[in-house]
DSSP file (Angstrom, degrees, kcal/mol; ACC not computed):
  #  RESIDUE AA STRUCTURE BP1 BP2  ACC     N-H-->O    O-->H-N    N-H-->O    O-->H-N    TCO  KAPPA ALPHA  PHI   PSI    X-CA   Y-CA   Z-CA
    1    1 A M     >        0   0    0      0, 0.0     4,-1.9     0, 0.0     3,-0.2   0.000 360.0 360.0 360.0 -43.0  -33.7   16.0   -0.1
    2    2 A N  H  >  +     0   0    0      1,-0.2     4,-2.1     2,-0.2     5,-0.2   0.883 360.0  52.6 -61.9 -39.4  -31.3   17.8    2.3
    3    3 A S  H  > S+     0   0    0      1,-0.2     4,-2.1     2,-0.2    -1,-0.2   0.833 106.6  54.2 -67.9 -31.2  -31.2   14.8    4.6
    4    4 A I  H  > S+     0   0    0      2,-0.2     4,-2.2     1,-0.2    -1,-0.2   0.923 108.1  48.9 -66.0 -44.4  -30.3   12.5    1.7
    5    5 A A  H  X S+     0   0    0     -4,-1.9     4,-2.1     1,-0.2    -2,-0.2   0.909 111.6  49.1 -62.4 -42.3  -27.3   14.7    0.8
    6    6 A H  H  X S+     0   0    0     -4,-2.1     4,-2.3     1,-0.2    -1,-0.2   0.897 109.9  52.6 -63.4 -39.8  -26.1   14.7    4.4
    7    7 A G  H  X S+     0   0    0     -4,-2.1     4,-2.2     2,-0.2    -2,-0.2   0.897 108.9  49.2 -62.9 -41.4  -26.5   10.9    4.5
    8    8 A L  H  X S+     0   0    0     -4,-2.2     4,-2.3     2,-0.2    -1,-0.2   0.897 110.6  50.1 -65.9 -40.5  -24.4   10.5    1.3
    9    9 A V  H  X S+     0   0    0     -4,-2.1     4,-2.4     2,-0.2    -2,-0.2   0.919 110.4  50.6 -62.8 -43.1  -21.7   12.7    2.7
   10   10 A L  H  X S+     0   0    0     -4,-2.3     4,-2.6     1,-0.2     5,-0.2   0.906 109.3  50.7 -62.1 -42.8  -21.6   10.8    6.0
   11   11 A I  H  X S+     0   0    0     -4,-2.2     4,-2.5     2,-0.2    -1,-0.2   0.921 111.0  48.8 -61.0 -44.8  -21.3    7.5    4.1
   12   12 A L  H  X S+     0   0    0     -4,-2.3     4,-2.1     2,-0.2    -2,-0.2   0.909 112.4  47.8 -63.2 -42.4  -18.4    8.8    2.0
   13   13 A V  H  X S+     0   0    0     -4,-2.4     4,-2.0     2,-0.2    -2,-0.2   0.929 113.5  47.1 -64.7 -45.6  -16.6   10.1    5.1
   14   14 A L  H  X S+     0   0    0     -4,-2.6     4,-1.7     1,-0.2    -2,-0.2   0.901 111.5  51.4 -63.7 -40.9  -17.1    6.8    7.0
   15   15 A N  H  X S+     0   0    0     -4,-2.5     4,-1.8    -5,-0.2     5,-0.2   0.900 109.0  50.7 -63.1 -41.6  -15.9    4.8    4.0
   16   16 A W  H  X S+     0   0    0     -4,-2.1     4,-2.3     1,-0.2    -1,-0.2   0.911 109.4  50.9 -63.2 -42.4  -12.7    6.9    3.7
   17   17 A N  H  < S+     0   0    0     -4,-2.0    -1,-0.2     1,-0.2    -2,-0.2   0.837 108.5  52.4 -65.7 -33.1  -11.9    6.4    7.4
   18   18 A V  H  < S+     0   0    0     -4,-1.7    -1,-0.2     1,-0.2    -2,-0.2   0.913 119.6  32.1 -69.0 -42.8  -12.3    2.6    7.1
   19   19 A H  H  < S-     0   0    0     -4,-1.8    -2,-0.2     1,-0.2    -1,-0.2   0.698  94.9-154.2 -92.9 -20.8  -10.0    2.2    4.2
   20   20 A G     <  -     0   0    0     -4,-2.3     2,-0.3    -5,-0.2    -1,-0.2  -0.338  40.1 -32.4  77.5-163.1   -7.5    4.9    4.8
   21   21 A R        -     0   0    0     18,-0.1    22,-2.7    -4,-0.1     2,-0.5  -0.640  50.4-138.3 -96.9 149.5   -5.4    6.6    2.1
   22   22 A E  E     -a   43   0A   0     -2,-0.3     2,-0.5    20,-0.2    22,-0.2  -0.935  14.7-164.6-109.6 129.9   -4.0    5.0   -1.0
   23   23 A W  E     -a   44   0A   0     20,-3.0    22,-3.6    -2,-0.5     2,-0.6  -0.963   6.1-155.0-115.0 121.7   -0.5    5.9   -2.1
   24   24 A L  E     -a   45   0A   0     -2,-0.5     2,-0.3    20,-0.2    22,-0.2  -0.872  21.6-179.2 -97.4 122.6    0.6    5.1   -5.7
   25   25 A V  E     -a   46   0A   0     20,-2.9    22,-2.7    -2,-0.6     3,-0.1  -0.896  26.9-170.7-126.7 152.3    4.4    4.6   -5.9
   26   26 A G  S    S+     0   0    0     -2,-0.3     2,-0.3    20,-0.2    -1,-0.1   0.333  70.7  22.4-123.0   5.2    6.8    3.8   -8.7
   27   27 A S  S  > S-     0   0    0      1,-0.1     4,-1.9    24,-0.1    -1,-0.2  -0.984  78.5-103.6-161.6 165.7   10.1    3.1   -7.0
   28   28 A S  H  > S+     0   0    0     -2,-0.3     4,-2.5     1,-0.2    29,-0.2   0.832 120.6  58.8 -64.7 -30.5   11.7    2.1   -3.7
   29   29 A T  H  > S+     0   0    0      2,-0.2     4,-1.7     1,-0.2    -1,-0.2   0.905 105.5  48.3 -63.7 -41.4   12.6    5.7   -3.1
   30   30 A E  H  > S+     0   0    0      2,-0.2     4,-1.1     1,-0.2    -2,-0.2   0.880 109.8  52.4 -66.8 -37.8    8.9    6.7   -3.4
   31   31 A I  H >X S+     0   0    0     -4,-1.9     4,-1.1     1,-0.2     3,-0.9   0.949 108.7  50.6 -60.6 -47.5    8.0    4.0   -0.9
   32   32 A K  H 3X S+     0   0    0     -4,-2.5     4,-0.5     1,-0.2     3,-0.4   0.868 106.0  56.6 -57.7 -37.5   10.6    5.3    1.5
   33   33 A S  H 3< S+     0   0    0     -4,-1.7    -1,-0.2     1,-0.2    -2,-0.2   0.748 110.2  43.1 -70.6 -23.0    9.2    8.8    1.2
   34   34 A V  H XX S+     0   0    0     -4,-1.1     3,-1.6    -3,-0.9     4,-0.7   0.614  88.9  89.4 -96.0 -12.7    5.6    7.8    2.2
   35   35 A L  H >< S+     0   0    0     -4,-1.1     3,-1.1    -3,-0.4    -2,-0.1   0.875  85.0  52.2 -54.3 -43.5    6.5    5.5    5.1
   36   36 A S  T 3< S+     0   0    0     -4,-0.5    -1,-0.3     1,-0.2    -2,-0.1   0.693 110.6  49.8 -69.8 -16.2    6.5    8.2    7.8
   37   37 A D  T <4 S+     0   0    0     -3,-1.6    -1,-0.2    -4,-0.1    -2,-0.2   0.503  82.3 119.3 -97.7  -5.7    3.0    9.3    6.7
   38   38 A L    <<  -     0   0    0     -3,-1.1    23,-0.2    -4,-0.7    30,-0.0  -0.361  40.0-174.4 -68.2 138.4    1.4    5.8    6.7
   39   39 A K    >   -     0   0    0    -18,-0.1     3,-2.2    -2,-0.1   -18,-0.1  -0.879  41.1 -73.9-124.6 157.9   -1.5    5.3    9.1
   40   40 A P  T 3  S+     0   0    0      0, 0.0    28,-0.1     0, 0.0    22,-0.1  -0.266 121.4  27.5 -51.5 134.9   -3.5    2.1    9.9
   41   41 A G  T 3  S+     0   0    0     25,-0.8    27,-0.1    26,-0.5    21,-0.1   0.282  90.4 133.4  93.4  -9.4   -5.8    1.2    7.0
   42   42 A D    <   -     0   0    0     -3,-2.2    27,-2.1    24,-0.2     2,-0.4  -0.321  43.8-147.4 -73.0 158.2   -3.6    2.8    4.3
   43   43 A V  E     -ab  22  69A   0    -22,-2.7   -20,-3.0    25,-0.2     2,-0.6  -0.996   4.0-157.7-129.4 127.1   -2.7    1.0    1.1
   44   44 A V  E     -ab  23  70A   0     25,-3.5    27,-2.8    -2,-0.4     2,-0.6  -0.933  14.7-159.6-104.0 118.1    0.6    1.5   -0.8
   45   45 A V  E     -ab  24  71A   0    -22,-3.6   -20,-2.9    -2,-0.6     2,-0.5  -0.879   5.2-149.2-104.9 118.9    0.2    0.5   -4.4
   46   46 A M  E     -ab  25  72A   0     25,-3.3    27,-2.3    -2,-0.6    28,-0.3  -0.762  27.7-113.8 -87.8 125.1    3.3   -0.4   -6.4
   47   47 A K        -     0   0    0    -22,-2.7    -1,-0.1    -2,-0.5     2,-0.0  -0.180  35.2-100.4 -56.7 146.2    2.9    0.4  -10.1
   48   48 A S  S    S+     0   0    0     30,-0.1    30,-0.3    24,-0.1     2,-0.3  -0.326  79.7  65.3 -64.0 150.4    2.8   -2.4  -12.5
   49   49 A G  E    S-d   78   0B   0     28,-3.3    30,-2.8    -3,-0.1     2,-0.5  -0.806  90.0 -36.3 131.0-171.1    6.1   -3.2  -14.4
   50   50 A R  E     -d   79   0B   0     -2,-0.3     2,-0.7    28,-0.2    30,-0.2  -0.789  40.4-168.5 -94.8 124.0    9.6   -4.3  -13.7
   51   51 A W  E     -d   80   0B   0     28,-3.6    30,-2.3    -2,-0.5     3,-0.5  -0.916  18.2-163.8-109.7  99.9   11.3   -3.2  -10.5
   52   52 A H  E     -d   81   0B   0     -2,-0.7    30,-0.2     1,-0.2    28,-0.1  -0.740  61.8 -13.7 -98.1 132.2   14.9   -4.2  -11.0
   53   53 A D  S    S+     0   0    0     28,-2.0     2,-0.4    -2,-0.4    -1,-0.2   0.847  87.3 164.8  50.9  42.4   17.4   -4.4   -8.1
   54   54 A Q        -     0   0    0     -3,-0.5    31,-2.9    27,-0.4     2,-0.7  -0.738  31.2-153.5 -91.6 135.7   15.1   -2.5   -5.8
   55   55 A K  E     -f   85   0C   0     -2,-0.4     2,-0.5    29,-0.2    31,-0.2  -0.906  20.2-173.1-108.4 102.4   15.8   -2.6   -2.0
   56   56 A I  E     -f   86   0C   0     29,-2.8    31,-2.9    -2,-0.7     2,-0.6  -0.850  13.5-169.3-104.9 127.9   12.4   -2.1   -0.4
   57   57 A R  E     -f   87   0C   0     -2,-0.5     2,-1.0   -29,-0.2    31,-0.2  -0.933   5.8-164.8-116.5 104.5   12.0   -1.6    3.4
   58   58 A F  E     +f   88   0C   0     29,-3.3    31,-2.8    -2,-0.6     2,-0.5  -0.782  20.2 166.5 -94.2  98.0    8.4   -1.8    4.4
   59   59 A T  E     +f   89   0C   0     -2,-1.0     2,-0.3    29,-0.2    31,-0.2  -0.954  18.5 109.5-121.3 114.3    8.3   -0.3    7.9
   60   60 A A  E     -f   90   0C   0     29,-1.8    31,-1.0    -2,-0.5     2,-0.4  -0.970  53.3-121.3-168.0 173.3    5.0    0.6    9.5
   61   61 A N  E     +f   91   0C   0     -2,-0.3    31,-0.2    29,-0.2     2,-0.1  -0.925  29.2 170.3-136.3 110.7    2.5   -0.3   12.1
   62   62 A G        -     0   0    0     29,-3.2     2,-0.3    -2,-0.4    31,-0.1  -0.183  28.6-115.9 -94.4-164.5   -1.1   -1.1   11.4
   63   63 A T        -     0   0    0      3,-1.7   -22,-0.1    29,-0.2    -1,-0.0  -0.850  26.8-103.7-129.4 168.9   -3.7   -2.5   13.7
   64   64 A A  S    S+     0   0    0     -2,-0.3    -1,-0.1     1,-0.2    -2,-0.0   0.883 125.7  40.3 -59.7 -37.6   -5.6   -5.8   13.8
   65   65 A Q  S    S+     0   0    0      1,-0.2    -1,-0.2    -3,-0.0    27,-0.0   0.777 129.4  29.4 -81.0 -27.7   -8.7   -3.9   12.5
   66   66 A K  S    S-     0   0    0      2,-0.0    -3,-1.7   -47,-0.0   -25,-0.8  -0.653  75.8-178.5-136.3  77.7   -6.8   -1.8   10.0
   67   67 A P        -     0   0    0      0, 0.0   -26,-0.5     0, 0.0     2,-0.5  -0.289  31.0-115.2 -68.5 163.2   -3.6   -3.4    8.7
   68   68 A I  E     - c   0  93A   0     24,-2.2    26,-2.5    23,-0.2     2,-0.4  -0.886  31.9-149.9-100.6 132.8   -1.4   -1.5    6.3
   69   69 A L  E     -bc  43  94A   0    -27,-2.1   -25,-3.5    -2,-0.5     2,-0.5  -0.879  17.3-169.5-112.1 132.1   -1.2   -3.1    2.8
   70   70 A L  E     +bc  44  95A   0     24,-3.0    26,-2.2    -2,-0.4     2,-0.3  -0.986  33.0 161.4-112.0 117.9    1.6   -3.1    0.3
   71   71 A K  E     -bc  45  96A   0    -27,-2.8   -25,-3.3    -2,-0.5    26,-0.2  -0.926  42.4 -99.7-141.9 161.5    0.3   -4.4   -3.0
   72   72 A A  E     -b   46   0A   0     24,-2.0     3,-0.3    -2,-0.3   -25,-0.2  -0.483  31.5-125.4 -73.5 147.6    0.8   -4.7   -6.7
   73   73 A Q  S    S+     0   0    0    -27,-2.3     2,-0.4     1,-0.3    -1,-0.1   0.913 106.3  10.3 -59.2 -41.9   -1.3   -2.3   -8.9
   74   74 A K  S >  S-     0   0    0    -28,-0.3     3,-2.6    23,-0.1    -1,-0.3  -0.974 103.7-100.0-138.0 124.0   -2.4   -5.5  -10.7
   75   75 A A  T 3  S+     0   0    0     -2,-0.4    23,-0.2    -3,-0.3    22,-0.1  -0.100 105.0   7.5 -49.2 129.0   -1.7   -8.9   -9.1
   76   76 A G  T 3  S+     0   0    0     21,-3.0    -1,-0.3     2,-0.2    22,-0.1   0.355 109.1  89.2  82.9  -5.4    1.3  -10.6  -10.7
   77   77 A Q    <   +     0   0    0     -3,-2.6   -28,-3.3    20,-0.2     2,-0.7   0.368  65.3  80.2-108.8   4.9    2.2   -7.5  -12.9
   78   78 A T  E    S-de  49  98B   0     19,-0.6    21,-2.4    -4,-0.3     2,-0.6  -0.923  71.1-169.6-106.0 103.4    4.5   -5.8  -10.4
   79   79 A R  E     -de  50  99B   0    -30,-2.8   -28,-3.6    -2,-0.7     2,-0.6  -0.846  16.3-158.7-105.3 121.0    7.7   -7.9  -11.0
   80   80 A L  E     +de  51 100B   0     19,-3.1    21,-2.4    -2,-0.6     2,-0.2  -0.878  27.6 178.1 -96.2 119.5   10.7   -7.5   -8.7
   81   81 A T  E >   +d   52   0B   0    -30,-2.3   -28,-2.0    -2,-0.6     3,-1.2  -0.665  36.0   7.6-121.4 170.5   13.7   -8.8  -10.6
   82   82 A G  T 3  S-     0   0    0     20,-0.9   -30,-0.0    19,-0.5    -2,-0.0  -0.388 127.7 -12.0  65.9-129.0   17.5   -9.2  -10.1
   83   83 A K  T 3  S+     0   0    0     -2,-0.2    -1,-0.2     2,-0.0    20,-0.1   0.050  91.5 148.4 -95.4  24.6   18.7   -8.5   -6.6
   84   84 A S    <   -     0   0    0     -3,-1.2     2,-0.3   -33,-0.1   -29,-0.2  -0.295  24.1-172.5 -60.9 143.0   15.5   -6.9   -5.5
   85   85 A R  E     -f   55   0C   0    -31,-2.9   -29,-2.8     2,-0.0     2,-0.4  -0.970  18.4-155.7-137.8 152.3   14.7   -7.4   -1.8
   86   86 A L  E     -f   56   0C   0     -2,-0.3     2,-0.5   -31,-0.2   -29,-0.2  -0.967  10.5-172.4-130.3 116.0   11.7   -6.7    0.5
   87   87 A H  E     -f   57   0C   0    -31,-2.9   -29,-3.3    -2,-0.4     2,-0.5  -0.918   8.9-157.6-107.2 133.0   12.3   -6.3    4.2
   88   88 A I  E     +f   58   0C   0     -2,-0.5     2,-0.4   -31,-0.2   -29,-0.2  -0.950  16.1 170.2-117.8 123.4    9.2   -6.1    6.4
   89   89 A Y  E     +f   59   0C   0    -31,-2.8   -29,-1.8    -2,-0.5     2,-0.3  -0.996  41.0  36.3-133.3 127.4    9.4   -4.4    9.8
   90   90 A G  E    S-f   60   0C   0     -2,-0.4     2,-0.4   -31,-0.2   -29,-0.2  -0.921  81.2 -57.4 136.9-159.1    6.4   -3.6   12.0
   91   91 A T  E    S+f   61   0C   0    -31,-1.0   -29,-3.2    -2,-0.3   -23,-0.2  -0.951 100.1   8.3-129.1 146.2    3.0   -4.9   13.0
   92   92 A Y  S    S+     0   0    0     -2,-0.4   -24,-2.2     1,-0.2     2,-0.4   0.930  80.4 154.5  52.4  56.5   -0.1   -5.8   11.0
   93   93 A L  E     -c   68   0A   0    -26,-0.2     2,-0.4    -3,-0.2    -1,-0.2  -0.915  24.3-165.1-113.4 140.1    1.5   -5.4    7.6
   94   94 A V  E     -c   69   0A   0    -26,-2.5   -24,-3.0    -2,-0.4     2,-0.4  -0.984   5.5-164.2-128.2 136.3    0.2   -7.3    4.5
   95   95 A V  E     +c   70   0A   0     -2,-0.4     2,-0.4   -26,-0.2   -24,-0.2  -0.977  18.3 176.8-119.2 134.1    1.9   -7.8    1.2
   96   96 A D  E     +c   71   0A   0    -26,-2.2   -24,-2.0    -2,-0.4    -2,-0.0  -0.996  48.6   3.9-145.1 135.4   -0.1   -8.9   -1.8
   97   97 A G  S    S+     0   0    0     -2,-0.4   -21,-3.0     1,-0.2   -19,-0.6   0.454  75.6 139.3  83.7   3.5    0.3   -9.6   -5.5
   98   98 A L  E     -e   78   0B   0    -23,-0.2     2,-0.5   -22,-0.1    -1,-0.2  -0.552  38.7-150.1 -83.3 147.8    4.0   -9.0   -6.0
   99   99 A L  E     -e   79   0B   0    -21,-2.4   -19,-3.1    -2,-0.2     2,-0.5  -0.975   3.1-159.5-120.3 121.3    6.0  -11.4   -8.2
  100  100 A F  E     +e   80   0B   0     -2,-0.5     2,-0.3   -21,-0.2   -19,-0.2  -0.888  31.1 149.8 -99.1 124.5    9.7  -12.1   -7.5
  101  101 A T        +     0   0    0    -21,-2.4   -19,-0.5    -2,-0.5    -2,-0.0  -0.954  43.6  30.9-150.4 164.4   11.5  -13.4  -10.6
  102  102 A E              0   0    0     -2,-0.3   -20,-0.9   -21,-0.2    -1,-0.1   0.800 360.0 360.0  56.2  33.3   14.8  -13.5  -12.4
  103  103 A G              0   0    0    -22,-0.2    -1,-0.1   -23,-0.1   -22,-0.1   0.430 360.0 360.0-108.4 360.0   16.7  -13.4   -9.1
């Protein structure tokens, strides 16, 4: 029984290291505040809803094995509207599920 518990703990630790940390953000200001803490494999999740006139600067460095992901909470439901912009600087960065509209 004890070896099973140790095995489960090891699986959880290894799984966490593979995927990195997940950051839930609700504004470009919140994105800016987490940038300096991002590590390869981390995921920045933008809350669903309308993001109006947001200036987002996605600056980070992932690796080929562990890119850093900026994604919508639910694909197509994070809408960047108006004069919203997304600037991407760095290496091995992925953006997924964002919808630019009304611009």
